[in-house]
Backbone and ligand atoms as CSV (ligand in chain L), in Angstrom:
chain,resi,resn,atom,element,x,y,z
A,1,UNK,N,N,-5.189,33.687,0.840
A,1,UNK,CA,C,-5.400,32.649,1.810
A,1,UNK,C,C,-4.394,31.636,1.582
A,2,UNK,N,N,-4.336,31.121,0.277
A,2,UNK,CA,C,-3.511,29.958,0.030
A,2,UNK,C,C,-2.054,30.339,0.266
A,3,UNK,N,N,-1.744,31.560,-0.050
A,3,UNK,CA,C,-0.347,32.090,-0.031
A,3,UNK,C,C,0.056,32.155,1.441
A,4,UNK,N,N,-0.876,32.650,2.276
A,4,UNK,CA,C,-0.574,32.668,3.673
A,4,UNK,C,C,-0.272,31.259,4.266
A,5,UNK,N,N,-1.030,30.274,3.876
A,5,UNK,CA,C,-0.884,28.972,4.290
A,5,UNK,C,C,0.484,28.398,3.823
A,6,UNK,N,N,0.840,28.714,2.532
A,6,UNK,CA,C,2.111,28.179,2.101
A,6,UNK,C,C,3.285,28.766,2.966
A,7,UNK,N,N,3.146,30.116,3.197
A,7,UNK,CA,C,4.124,30.625,3.859
A,7,UNK,C,C,4.384,30.133,5.310
A,8,UNK,N,N,3.179,29.829,5.993
A,8,UNK,CA,C,3.217,29.297,7.413
A,8,UNK,C,C,3.878,27.868,7.169
A,9,UNK,N,N,3.416,26.976,6.210
A,9,UNK,CA,C,4.019,25.724,6.037
A,9,UNK,C,C,5.580,25.870,5.775
A,10,UNK,N,N,5.999,26.727,5.055
A,10,UNK,CA,C,7.416,26.956,4.871
A,10,UNK,C,C,8.147,27.273,6.135
A,11,UNK,N,N,7.643,28.215,6.945
A,11,UNK,CA,C,8.213,28.580,8.291
A,11,UNK,C,C,8.262,27.262,9.084
A,12,UNK,N,N,7.102,26.515,9.151
A,12,UNK,CA,C,7.075,25.219,9.911
A,12,UNK,C,C,8.128,24.357,9.500
A,13,UNK,N,N,8.395,24.156,8.267
A,13,UNK,CA,C,9.373,23.325,7.772
A,13,UNK,C,C,10.747,23.672,8.240
A,14,UNK,N,N,11.054,25.049,8.025
A,14,UNK,CA,C,12.328,25.469,8.481
A,14,UNK,C,C,12.573,25.224,9.918
A,15,UNK,N,N,11.602,25.498,10.750
A,15,UNK,CA,C,11.600,25.297,12.253
A,15,UNK,C,C,11.998,23.709,12.527
A,16,UNK,N,N,11.179,22.882,11.876
A,16,UNK,CA,C,11.390,21.476,12.066
A,16,UNK,C,C,12.801,21.030,11.528
A,17,UNK,N,N,13.228,21.513,10.469
A,17,UNK,CA,C,14.477,21.221,9.945
A,17,UNK,C,C,15.651,21.624,10.808
A,18,UNK,N,N,15.604,22.808,11.474
A,18,UNK,CA,C,16.573,23.341,12.292
A,18,UNK,C,C,16.525,22.504,13.572
A,19,UNK,N,N,15.326,22.210,13.925
A,19,UNK,CA,C,15.246,21.354,15.295
A,19,UNK,C,C,15.955,20.125,15.147
A,20,UNK,N,N,16.047,19.508,13.944
A,20,UNK,CA,C,16.735,18.243,13.835
A,20,UNK,C,C,18.119,18.427,13.950
A,21,UNK,N,N,18.593,19.421,13.396
A,21,UNK,CA,C,20.047,19.622,13.622
A,21,UNK,C,C,20.555,19.867,15.009
A,22,UNK,N,N,19.729,20.447,15.958
A,22,UNK,CA,C,20.012,20.741,17.302
A,22,UNK,C,C,19.619,19.581,18.125
A,23,UNK,N,N,20.199,18.470,17.731
A,23,UNK,CA,C,19.885,17.227,18.610
A,23,UNK,C,C,20.784,17.063,19.736
A,24,UNK,N,N,20.229,16.697,20.928
A,24,UNK,CA,C,21.127,16.606,22.084
A,24,UNK,C,C,21.811,15.234,21.927
A,25,UNK,N,N,23.028,15.120,22.666
A,25,UNK,CA,C,23.838,13.832,22.674
A,25,UNK,C,C,22.919,12.544,22.834
A,26,UNK,N,N,22.121,12.668,23.869
A,26,UNK,CA,C,21.379,11.471,24.108
A,26,UNK,C,C,20.242,11.220,23.005
A,27,UNK,N,N,19.762,12.289,22.393
A,27,UNK,CA,C,18.770,11.976,21.256
A,27,UNK,C,C,19.557,11.394,20.094
A,28,UNK,N,N,20.837,11.898,19.902
A,28,UNK,CA,C,21.559,11.305,18.805
A,28,UNK,C,C,21.885,9.840,19.059
A,29,UNK,N,N,22.215,9.507,20.199
A,29,UNK,CA,C,22.493,8.010,20.545
A,29,UNK,C,C,21.277,7.275,20.207
A,30,UNK,N,N,20.042,7.712,20.786
A,30,UNK,CA,C,18.786,7.070,20.562
A,30,UNK,C,C,18.554,6.837,18.942
A,31,UNK,N,N,18.718,8.035,18.242
A,31,UNK,CA,C,18.409,7.890,16.810
A,31,UNK,C,C,19.360,6.816,16.146
A,32,UNK,N,N,20.550,6.955,16.564
A,32,UNK,CA,C,21.590,5.952,15.888
A,32,UNK,C,C,21.221,4.601,16.217
A,33,UNK,N,N,20.888,4.333,17.451
A,33,UNK,CA,C,20.409,3.013,17.827
A,33,UNK,C,C,19.250,2.504,17.017
A,34,UNK,N,N,18.288,3.424,16.850
A,34,UNK,CA,C,17.142,3.125,16.049
A,34,UNK,C,C,17.481,2.797,14.613
A,35,UNK,N,N,18.384,3.510,14.067
A,35,UNK,CA,C,18.910,3.353,12.724
A,35,UNK,C,C,19.494,2.032,12.592
A,36,UNK,N,N,20.393,1.690,13.444
A,36,UNK,CA,C,21.154,0.428,13.437
A,36,UNK,C,C,20.185,-0.701,13.625
A,37,UNK,N,N,19.115,-0.634,14.357
A,37,UNK,CA,C,18.112,-1.741,14.558
A,37,UNK,C,C,17.458,-1.892,13.154
A,38,UNK,N,N,17.091,-0.740,12.598
A,38,UNK,CA,C,16.242,-0.934,11.334
A,38,UNK,C,C,17.160,-1.520,10.317
A,39,UNK,N,N,18.436,-1.158,10.218
A,39,UNK,CA,C,19.277,-1.854,9.242
A,39,UNK,C,C,19.461,-3.300,9.494
A,40,UNK,N,N,19.721,-3.626,10.715
A,40,UNK,CA,C,19.873,-5.099,11.105
A,40,UNK,C,C,18.578,-5.893,10.679
A,41,UNK,N,N,17.379,-5.257,11.076
A,41,UNK,CA,C,16.089,-5.945,10.695
A,41,UNK,C,C,16.079,-6.101,9.107
A,42,UNK,N,N,16.309,-5.079,8.523
A,42,UNK,CA,C,16.413,-5.254,7.063
A,42,UNK,C,C,17.169,-6.355,6.518
A,43,UNK,N,N,18.262,-6.706,7.182
A,43,UNK,CA,C,19.114,-7.764,6.759
A,43,UNK,C,C,18.484,-9.157,6.923
A,44,UNK,N,N,17.513,-9.206,7.815
A,44,UNK,CA,C,16.848,-10.503,8.056
A,44,UNK,C,C,15.842,-10.846,6.930
A,45,UNK,N,N,15.519,-9.838,6.082
A,45,UNK,CA,C,14.480,-10.041,5.092
A,45,UNK,C,C,13.020,-10.064,5.710
A,46,UNK,N,N,12.143,-10.273,4.812
A,46,UNK,CA,C,10.677,-10.175,5.374
A,46,UNK,C,C,10.033,-11.553,5.213
A,47,UNK,N,N,9.421,-12.033,6.253
A,47,UNK,CA,C,8.919,-13.303,6.314
A,47,UNK,C,C,8.859,-14.026,7.542
A,48,UNK,N,N,8.460,-15.233,7.598
A,48,UNK,CA,C,8.239,-15.984,8.932
A,48,UNK,C,C,9.656,-16.214,9.641
A,49,UNK,N,N,10.731,-16.239,8.862
A,49,UNK,CA,C,11.819,-16.727,9.534
A,49,UNK,C,C,12.604,-15.565,10.259
A,50,UNK,N,N,12.615,-15.680,11.591
A,50,UNK,CA,C,13.192,-14.591,12.386
A,50,UNK,C,C,14.568,-14.966,13.000
A,51,UNK,N,N,14.793,-16.211,13.189
A,51,UNK,CA,C,15.986,-16.663,13.867
A,51,UNK,C,C,16.321,-18.163,13.418
A,52,UNK,N,N,17.509,-18.267,12.908
A,52,UNK,CA,C,18.032,-19.525,12.434
A,52,UNK,C,C,19.188,-19.956,13.329
A,53,UNK,N,N,19.223,-21.192,13.806
A,53,UNK,CA,C,20.283,-21.751,14.600
A,53,UNK,C,C,21.096,-22.488,13.591
A,54,UNK,N,N,22.497,-22.191,13.543
A,54,UNK,CA,C,23.337,-22.929,12.643
A,54,UNK,C,C,23.916,-24.068,13.181
A,55,UNK,N,N,24.431,-25.001,12.273
A,55,UNK,CA,C,25.068,-26.102,12.785
A,55,UNK,C,C,26.603,-26.048,12.575
A,56,UNK,N,N,27.375,-26.377,13.579
A,56,UNK,CA,C,28.776,-26.405,13.292
A,56,UNK,C,C,29.381,-27.637,14.142
A,57,UNK,N,N,29.897,-28.699,13.279
A,57,UNK,CA,C,30.012,-28.698,11.774
A,57,UNK,C,C,28.615,-28.843,11.111
A,58,UNK,N,N,28.609,-28.742,9.809
A,58,UNK,CA,C,27.308,-28.722,9.072
A,58,UNK,C,C,26.749,-30.234,9.200
A,59,UNK,N,N,25.502,-30.211,9.161
A,59,UNK,CA,C,24.801,-31.511,9.236
A,59,UNK,C,C,24.706,-32.135,7.764
A,60,UNK,N,N,25.455,-33.205,7.583
A,60,UNK,CA,C,25.729,-33.790,6.110
A,60,UNK,C,C,24.455,-34.380,5.640
A,61,UNK,N,N,23.584,-34.870,6.455
A,61,UNK,CA,C,22.304,-35.383,5.972
A,61,UNK,C,C,21.445,-34.179,5.394
A,62,UNK,N,N,21.428,-33.035,6.150
A,62,UNK,CA,C,20.798,-31.870,5.542
A,62,UNK,C,C,21.299,-31.487,4.273
A,63,UNK,N,N,22.746,-31.484,4.228
A,63,UNK,CA,C,23.349,-31.062,3.013
A,63,UNK,C,C,22.999,-31.878,1.784
A,64,UNK,N,N,22.780,-33.220,2.036
A,64,UNK,CA,C,22.516,-34.069,0.970
A,64,UNK,C,C,21.156,-33.771,0.424
A,65,UNK,N,N,20.252,-33.582,1.450
A,65,UNK,CA,C,18.846,-33.254,1.001
A,65,UNK,C,C,18.758,-31.914,0.268
A,66,UNK,N,N,19.514,-30.910,0.853
A,66,UNK,CA,C,19.574,-29.665,0.142
A,66,UNK,C,C,20.083,-29.670,-1.308
A,67,UNK,N,N,21.066,-30.531,-1.498
A,67,UNK,CA,C,21.598,-30.673,-2.866
A,67,UNK,C,C,20.641,-31.341,-3.854
A,68,UNK,N,N,19.792,-32.389,-3.316
A,68,UNK,CA,C,18.803,-32.952,-4.127
A,68,UNK,C,C,17.772,-31.860,-4.611
A,69,UNK,N,N,17.406,-30.958,-3.730
A,69,UNK,CA,C,16.331,-29.846,-3.901
A,69,UNK,C,C,16.887,-29.013,-4.927
A,70,UNK,N,N,18.259,-28.628,-4.769
A,70,UNK,CA,C,18.839,-27.675,-5.661
A,70,UNK,C,C,18.862,-28.238,-6.972
A,71,UNK,N,N,19.214,-29.546,-7.210
A,71,UNK,CA,C,19.256,-30.030,-8.571
A,71,UNK,C,C,17.859,-30.112,-9.135
A,72,UNK,N,N,16.872,-30.283,-8.442
A,72,UNK,CA,C,15.530,-30.465,-9.055
A,72,UNK,C,C,14.870,-29.086,-9.333
A,73,UNK,N,N,15.142,-28.169,-8.370
A,73,UNK,CA,C,14.280,-26.954,-8.426
A,73,UNK,C,C,15.079,-25.690,-8.761
A,74,UNK,N,N,16.314,-25.618,-8.533
A,74,UNK,CA,C,17.071,-24.364,-8.475
A,74,UNK,C,C,18.187,-24.226,-9.553
A,75,UNK,N,N,18.797,-25.458,-9.929
A,75,UNK,CA,C,20.014,-25.519,-10.752
A,75,UNK,C,C,19.742,-24.833,-12.205
A,76,UNK,N,N,18.517,-24.760,-12.613
A,76,UNK,CA,C,18.341,-24.200,-13.882
A,76,UNK,C,C,18.749,-22.679,-13.956
A,77,UNK,N,N,18.593,-22.041,-12.799
A,77,UNK,CA,C,18.869,-20.666,-12.679
A,77,UNK,C,C,20.037,-20.241,-11.817
A,78,UNK,N,N,20.570,-21.156,-11.043
A,78,UNK,CA,C,21.602,-20.733,-9.973
A,78,UNK,C,C,22.788,-21.641,-10.192
A,79,UNK,N,N,23.918,-21.081,-10.479
A,79,UNK,CA,C,25.135,-21.809,-10.456
A,79,UNK,C,C,25.832,-21.853,-9.132
A,80,UNK,N,N,26.729,-22.778,-8.827
A,80,UNK,CA,C,27.184,-22.872,-7.399
A,80,UNK,C,C,28.468,-21.931,-7.270
A,81,UNK,N,N,29.124,-21.691,-8.310
A,81,UNK,CA,C,30.079,-20.760,-8.361
A,81,UNK,C,C,30.155,-19.889,-9.670
A,82,UNK,N,N,31.135,-18.990,-9.858
A,82,UNK,CA,C,31.208,-18.366,-11.091
A,82,UNK,C,C,30.092,-17.221,-11.225
A,83,UNK,N,N,29.669,-16.972,-12.411
A,83,UNK,CA,C,28.879,-15.830,-12.628
A,83,UNK,C,C,27.276,-16.171,-12.608
A,84,UNK,N,N,26.530,-15.229,-12.791
A,84,UNK,CA,C,25.063,-15.365,-12.841
A,84,UNK,C,C,24.563,-16.134,-14.073
A,85,UNK,N,N,23.572,-16.842,-13.983
A,85,UNK,CA,C,22.869,-17.431,-15.166
A,85,UNK,C,C,21.619,-16.641,-15.301
A,86,UNK,N,N,20.491,-17.159,-14.844
A,86,UNK,CA,C,19.367,-16.199,-14.687
A,86,UNK,C,C,19.306,-15.567,-13.383
A,87,UNK,N,N,19.559,-16.277,-12.258
A,87,UNK,CA,C,19.811,-15.655,-10.909
A,87,UNK,C,C,21.261,-15.690,-10.532
A,88,UNK,N,N,21.541,-14.982,-9.529
A,88,UNK,CA,C,23.045,-14.944,-9.170
A,88,UNK,C,C,23.524,-16.286,-8.721
A,89,UNK,N,N,24.809,-16.494,-8.893
A,89,UNK,CA,C,25.565,-17.678,-8.420
A,89,UNK,C,C,25.456,-17.667,-6.857
A,90,UNK,N,N,25.427,-18.998,-6.367
A,90,UNK,CA,C,25.354,-18.950,-4.800
A,90,UNK,C,C,26.546,-18.776,-4.203
A,91,UNK,N,N,27.701,-18.589,-4.806
A,91,UNK,CA,C,29.046,-18.446,-4.193
A,91,UNK,C,C,29.102,-17.205,-3.390
A,92,UNK,N,N,29.549,-17.381,-2.121
A,92,UNK,CA,C,29.641,-16.317,-1.222
A,92,UNK,C,C,28.378,-15.872,-0.362
A,93,UNK,N,N,27.405,-16.642,-0.578
A,93,UNK,CA,C,26.106,-16.253,0.107
A,93,UNK,C,C,26.321,-16.264,1.575
A,94,UNK,N,N,27.143,-17.271,2.147
A,94,UNK,CA,C,27.354,-17.396,3.612
A,94,UNK,C,C,27.736,-16.106,4.106
A,95,UNK,N,N,28.681,-15.377,3.504
A,95,UNK,CA,C,29.192,-14.094,3.953
A,95,UNK,C,C,28.265,-12.951,3.536
A,96,UNK,N,N,27.626,-13.047,2.429
A,96,UNK,CA,C,26.942,-11.865,1.981
A,96,UNK,C,C,25.525,-11.681,2.678
A,97,UNK,N,N,24.848,-12.718,3.026
A,97,UNK,CA,C,23.492,-12.577,3.559
A,97,UNK,C,C,23.411,-13.321,4.904
A,98,UNK,N,N,22.405,-12.821,5.651
A,98,UNK,CA,C,22.151,-13.468,6.919
A,98,UNK,C,C,21.333,-14.750,6.519
A,99,UNK,N,N,21.467,-15.851,7.446
A,99,UNK,CA,C,20.732,-17.011,7.014
A,99,UNK,C,C,19.263,-16.829,7.063
A,100,UNK,N,N,18.830,-15.902,7.958
A,100,UNK,CA,C,17.288,-15.699,7.967
A,100,UNK,C,C,16.769,-14.978,6.627
A,101,UNK,N,N,17.759,-14.191,6.099
A,101,UNK,CA,C,17.334,-13.460,4.810
A,101,UNK,C,C,17.252,-14.566,3.735
A,102,UNK,N,N,18.205,-15.383,3.614
A,102,UNK,CA,C,18.270,-16.536,2.537
A,102,UNK,C,C,17.021,-17.258,2.750
A,103,UNK,N,N,16.538,-17.721,3.852
A,103,UNK,CA,C,15.547,-18.505,3.990
A,103,UNK,C,C,14.179,-17.855,3.607
A,104,UNK,N,N,14.135,-16.487,4.104
A,104,UNK,CA,C,12.950,-15.817,3.718
A,104,UNK,C,C,12.833,-15.581,2.141
A,105,UNK,N,N,13.960,-15.466,1.565
A,105,UNK,CA,C,13.931,-15.265,0.087
A,105,UNK,C,C,13.517,-16.462,-0.642
A,106,UNK,N,N,13.869,-17.588,0.041
A,106,UNK,CA,C,13.382,-18.987,-0.673
A,106,UNK,C,C,11.932,-19.133,-0.341
A,107,UNK,N,N,11.368,-18.920,0.937
A,107,UNK,CA,C,10.171,-19.312,1.077
A,107,UNK,C,C,8.983,-18.183,0.976
A,108,UNK,N,N,9.481,-16.961,0.758
A,108,UNK,CA,C,8.641,-15.733,0.638
A,108,UNK,C,C,8.969,-14.852,-0.474
A,109,UNK,N,N,9.245,-15.383,-1.569
A,109,UNK,CA,C,10.021,-14.510,-2.563
A,109,UNK,C,C,9.145,-13.430,-3.168
A,110,UNK,N,N,7.807,-13.649,-3.269
A,110,UNK,CA,C,7.120,-12.498,-3.921
A,110,UNK,C,C,7.155,-11.198,-2.928
A,111,UNK,N,N,6.860,-11.539,-1.688
A,111,UNK,CA,C,7.005,-10.306,-0.790
A,111,UNK,C,C,8.328,-9.765,-0.676
A,112,UNK,N,N,9.472,-10.608,-0.602
A,112,UNK,CA,C,10.714,-10.097,-0.627
A,112,UNK,C,C,11.073,-9.207,-1.721
A,113,UNK,N,N,10.628,-9.676,-3.021
A,113,UNK,CA,C,10.940,-8.841,-4.128
A,113,UNK,C,C,10.087,-7.504,-4.096
A,114,UNK,N,N,8.935,-7.467,-3.464
A,114,UNK,CA,C,8.268,-6.190,-3.326
A,114,UNK,C,C,8.666,-5.286,-2.296
A,115,UNK,N,N,9.374,-5.830,-1.149
A,115,UNK,CA,C,9.628,-5.085,-0.050
A,115,UNK,C,C,11.060,-4.964,0.501
A,116,UNK,N,N,11.800,-5.937,0.167
A,116,UNK,CA,C,13.200,-6.094,0.734
A,116,UNK,C,C,14.175,-5.277,-0.212
A,117,UNK,N,N,14.951,-4.297,0.266
A,117,UNK,CA,C,15.762,-3.522,-0.586
A,117,UNK,C,C,16.827,-4.345,-1.259
A,118,UNK,N,N,17.433,-5.254,-0.510
A,118,UNK,CA,C,18.490,-6.182,-1.186
A,118,UNK,C,C,17.817,-7.096,-2.294
A,119,UNK,N,N,16.751,-7.558,-2.068
A,119,UNK,CA,C,16.141,-8.486,-3.108
A,119,UNK,C,C,15.744,-7.561,-4.328
A,120,UNK,N,N,15.270,-6.367,-3.970
A,120,UNK,CA,C,14.837,-5.488,-5.088
A,120,UNK,C,C,16.071,-5.105,-5.867
A,121,UNK,N,N,17.323,-4.989,-5.287
A,121,UNK,CA,C,18.471,-4.656,-6.064
A,121,UNK,C,C,18.843,-5.794,-6.936
A,122,UNK,N,N,18.703,-6.946,-6.466
A,122,UNK,CA,C,19.031,-8.185,-7.272
A,122,UNK,C,C,18.030,-8.191,-8.434
A,123,UNK,N,N,16.760,-7.823,-8.204
A,123,UNK,CA,C,15.804,-8.018,-9.313
A,123,UNK,C,C,16.153,-6.932,-10.377
A,124,UNK,N,N,16.699,-5.817,-9.930
A,124,UNK,CA,C,17.146,-4.799,-10.922
A,124,UNK,C,C,18.259,-5.358,-11.847
A,125,UNK,N,N,19.069,-6.010,-11.170
A,125,UNK,CA,C,20.380,-6.638,-11.899
A,125,UNK,C,C,19.875,-7.676,-12.854
A,126,UNK,N,N,19.083,-8.684,-12.310
A,126,UNK,CA,C,18.756,-9.874,-13.101
A,126,UNK,C,C,17.512,-9.695,-14.038
A,127,UNK,N,N,16.633,-8.747,-13.796
A,127,UNK,CA,C,15.535,-8.389,-14.525
A,127,UNK,C,C,14.683,-9.518,-14.744
A,128,UNK,N,N,14.630,-10.597,-13.970
A,128,UNK,CA,C,13.647,-11.737,-13.962
A,128,UNK,C,C,13.246,-11.842,-12.490
A,129,UNK,N,N,11.918,-11.989,-12.381
A,129,UNK,CA,C,11.493,-12.293,-10.954
A,129,UNK,C,C,11.610,-13.752,-10.771
A,130,UNK,N,N,12.323,-14.092,-9.570
A,130,UNK,CA,C,12.433,-15.443,-9.207
A,130,UNK,C,C,11.013,-16.105,-8.815
A,131,UNK,N,N,10.651,-17.157,-9.582
A,131,UNK,CA,C,9.256,-17.781,-9.235
A,131,UNK,C,C,9.259,-18.351,-7.829
A,132,UNK,N,N,8.071,-18.419,-7.295
A,132,UNK,CA,C,7.890,-19.044,-6.090
A,132,UNK,C,C,7.939,-20.539,-6.269
A,133,UNK,N,N,8.860,-21.261,-5.672
A,133,UNK,CA,C,9.100,-22.617,-5.970
A,133,UNK,C,C,8.363,-23.497,-4.937
A,134,UNK,N,N,7.593,-22.910,-4.132
A,134,UNK,CA,C,6.767,-23.839,-3.149
A,134,UNK,C,C,7.739,-24.715,-2.330
A,135,UNK,N,N,8.646,-24.122,-1.667
A,135,UNK,CA,C,9.555,-24.782,-0.879
A,135,UNK,C,C,9.095,-24.531,0.616
A,136,UNK,N,N,9.019,-25.638,1.356
A,136,UNK,CA,C,8.567,-25.678,2.707
A,136,UNK,C,C,9.706,-25.098,3.599
A,137,UNK,N,N,9.423,-24.651,4.727
A,137,UNK,CA,C,10.494,-24.134,5.647
A,137,UNK,C,C,11.523,-25.115,5.949
A,138,UNK,N,N,11.100,-26.408,6.129
A,138,UNK,CA,C,12.027,-27.496,6.391
A,138,UNK,C,C,12.974,-27.640,5.206
A,139,UNK,N,N,12.441,-27.694,4.013
A,139,UNK,CA,C,13.281,-27.855,2.839
A,139,UNK,C,C,14.171,-26.695,2.639
A,140,UNK,N,N,13.637,-25.428,2.986
A,140,UNK,CA,C,14.553,-24.278,2.838
A,140,UNK,C,C,15.702,-24.357,3.789
A,141,UNK,N,N,15.466,-24.885,4.955
A,141,UNK,CA,C,16.595,-25.061,5.881
A,141,UNK,C,C,17.663,-26.032,5.381
A,142,UNK,N,N,17.163,-27.133,4.778
A,142,UNK,CA,C,18.190,-28.024,4.120
A,142,UNK,C,C,18.961,-27.307,2.999
A,143,UNK,N,N,18.228,-26.537,2.261
A,143,UNK,CA,C,18.927,-25.833,1.069
A,143,UNK,C,C,20.012,-24.872,1.805
A,144,UNK,N,N,19.679,-24.212,2.881
A,144,UNK,CA,C,20.753,-23.304,3.463
A,144,UNK,C,C,21.901,-24.027,3.904
A,145,UNK,N,N,21.699,-25.273,4.435
A,145,UNK,CA,C,22.837,-26.056,4.880
A,145,UNK,C,C,23.700,-26.360,3.658
A,146,UNK,N,N,22.960,-26.668,2.482
A,146,UNK,CA,C,23.693,-27.049,1.217
A,146,UNK,C,C,24.491,-25.713,0.776
A,147,UNK,N,N,23.854,-24.613,0.853
A,147,UNK,CA,C,24.554,-23.345,0.394
A,147,UNK,C,C,25.813,-23.083,1.220
A,148,UNK,N,N,25.762,-23.427,2.423
A,148,UNK,CA,C,26.962,-23.136,3.377
A,148,UNK,C,C,27.984,-24.154,2.991
A,149,UNK,N,N,27.618,-25.456,2.901
A,149,UNK,CA,C,28.605,-26.450,2.362
A,149,UNK,C,C,29.197,-26.070,1.083
A,150,UNK,N,N,28.527,-25.573,0.180
A,150,UNK,CA,C,28.906,-25.129,-1.196
A,150,UNK,C,C,30.036,-24.032,-0.973
A,151,UNK,N,N,29.828,-23.108,-0.006
A,151,UNK,CA,C,30.891,-21.960,0.259
A,151,UNK,C,C,32.068,-22.665,0.835
A,152,UNK,N,N,31.937,-23.686,1.749
A,152,UNK,CA,C,33.122,-24.299,2.291
A,152,UNK,C,C,33.940,-25.046,1.286
A,153,UNK,N,N,33.132,-25.735,0.374
A,153,UNK,CA,C,33.872,-26.348,-0.803
A,153,UNK,C,C,34.645,-25.423,-1.737
A,154,UNK,N,N,33.848,-24.342,-2.036
A,154,UNK,CA,C,34.441,-23.327,-2.884
A,154,UNK,C,C,35.747,-22.767,-2.305
A,155,UNK,N,N,35.856,-22.648,-0.889
A,155,UNK,CA,C,36.950,-22.076,-0.303
A,155,UNK,C,C,38.172,-23.094,-0.362
A,156,UNK,N,N,37.864,-24.421,-0.454
A,156,UNK,CA,C,38.872,-25.444,-0.442
A,156,UNK,C,C,39.562,-25.442,-1.753
A,157,UNK,N,N,38.774,-25.225,-2.730
A,157,UNK,CA,C,39.292,-25.395,-4.213
A,157,UNK,C,C,40.185,-24.308,-4.564
L,1,HEC,C1,C,13.548,-19.279,-13.041
L,1,HEC,C2,C,14.732,-18.991,-12.383
L,1,HEC,C3,C,14.918,-19.232,-10.938
L,1,HEC,C4,C,14.729,-20.440,-10.266
L,1,HEC,C5,C,14.192,-21.712,-10.835
L,1,HEC,C6,C,15.280,-20.216,-8.856
L,1,HEC,N1,N,15.728,-18.924,-8.790
L,1,HEC,FE1,FE,16.508,-18.069,-6.982
L,1,HEC,N2,N,16.783,-16.311,-7.967
L,1,HEC,C7,C,16.354,-16.063,-9.328
L,1,HEC,C8,C,16.606,-14.728,-9.662
L,1,HEC,C9,C,16.341,-14.021,-11.012
L,1,HEC,C10,C,17.036,-14.058,-8.418
L,1,HEC,C11,C,17.453,-12.601,-8.256
L,1,HEC,C12,C,16.254,-11.907,-7.712
L,1,HEC,C13,C,15.142,-11.674,-8.770
L,1,HEC,O1,O,15.525,-11.086,-9.765
L,1,HEC,O2,O,14.105,-12.134,-8.561
L,1,HEC,C14,C,17.150,-15.131,-7.625
L,1,HEC,C15,C,17.657,-14.959,-6.211
L,1,HEC,C16,C,17.839,-15.947,-5.263
L,1,HEC,C17,C,18.458,-15.902,-4.120
L,1,HEC,C18,C,19.266,-14.679,-3.508
L,1,HEC,C19,C,20.674,-14.765,-4.143
L,1,HEC,C20,C,21.579,-13.613,-3.615
L,1,HEC,O3,O,22.636,-13.378,-4.290
L,1,HEC,O4,O,21.371,-13.109,-2.585
L,1,HEC,C21,C,18.460,-17.132,-3.337
L,1,HEC,C22,C,19.059,-17.467,-2.111
L,1,HEC,C23,C,17.700,-17.962,-4.205
L,1,HEC,N3,N,17.346,-17.324,-5.411
L,1,HEC,C24,C,17.422,-19.252,-3.975
L,1,HEC,C25,C,16.687,-20.085,-4.864
L,1,HEC,C26,C,16.327,-21.507,-4.567
L,1,HEC,C27,C,16.667,-22.196,-3.209
L,1,HEC,C28,C,15.783,-22.013,-5.719
L,1,HEC,C29,C,15.218,-23.417,-5.804
L,1,HEC,C30,C,14.239,-23.893,-4.803
L,1,HEC,C31,C,15.698,-21.013,-6.632
L,1,HEC,N4,N,16.215,-19.804,-6.103
L,1,HEC,C32,C,15.207,-21.128,-7.858
L,1,HEC,C33,C,15.863,-16.990,-10.173
L,1,HEC,C34,C,15.587,-18.227,-10.039
């Protein structure tokens, strides 16, 4: 009885597997779009922040507030350039991550470390869980502005 079931399951698997290969062109496009959408969504991180509007030029009042929060709550673990201390250096974040991802990482770090593949990779490298710093969304937005200013400063040097 069990054997019969296993054989049936095997046949079903083979049929499904073959079916996947014989994808029509329109199915292929649909699948690729879906994959692209999933990847893009991944890049936003997990959390409340879905859409960030950036300032150009950067808002210097926000940069100043972001710097003050950085010095108080983040500097112990994050350098502004060079190599990792406890957490990764913030150099290059502007190009490496989407703004939404950065803000979700700051305001929703526990969930990000549990669910977001990029955050999980960082955790593997750093082997320390970034603690929740109780940063409000407004403060996180100021920190983002400071992170961008830092990259502009690094590029000048
Ligand atoms: C106790 C150390 C510690 C403190 C304090 C800390 N972090 Fe982190 N942070 C980490 C670690 C470690 C990681 C890498 C992910 C992990 O292992 O949890 C990280 C990752 C990050 C990342 C992602 C970096 C990248 O390369 O993508 C951002 C952004 C970040 N932290 C922002 C902040 C902000 C903003 C603060 C202050 C409000 C802060 N962190 C305070 C340890 C810390």
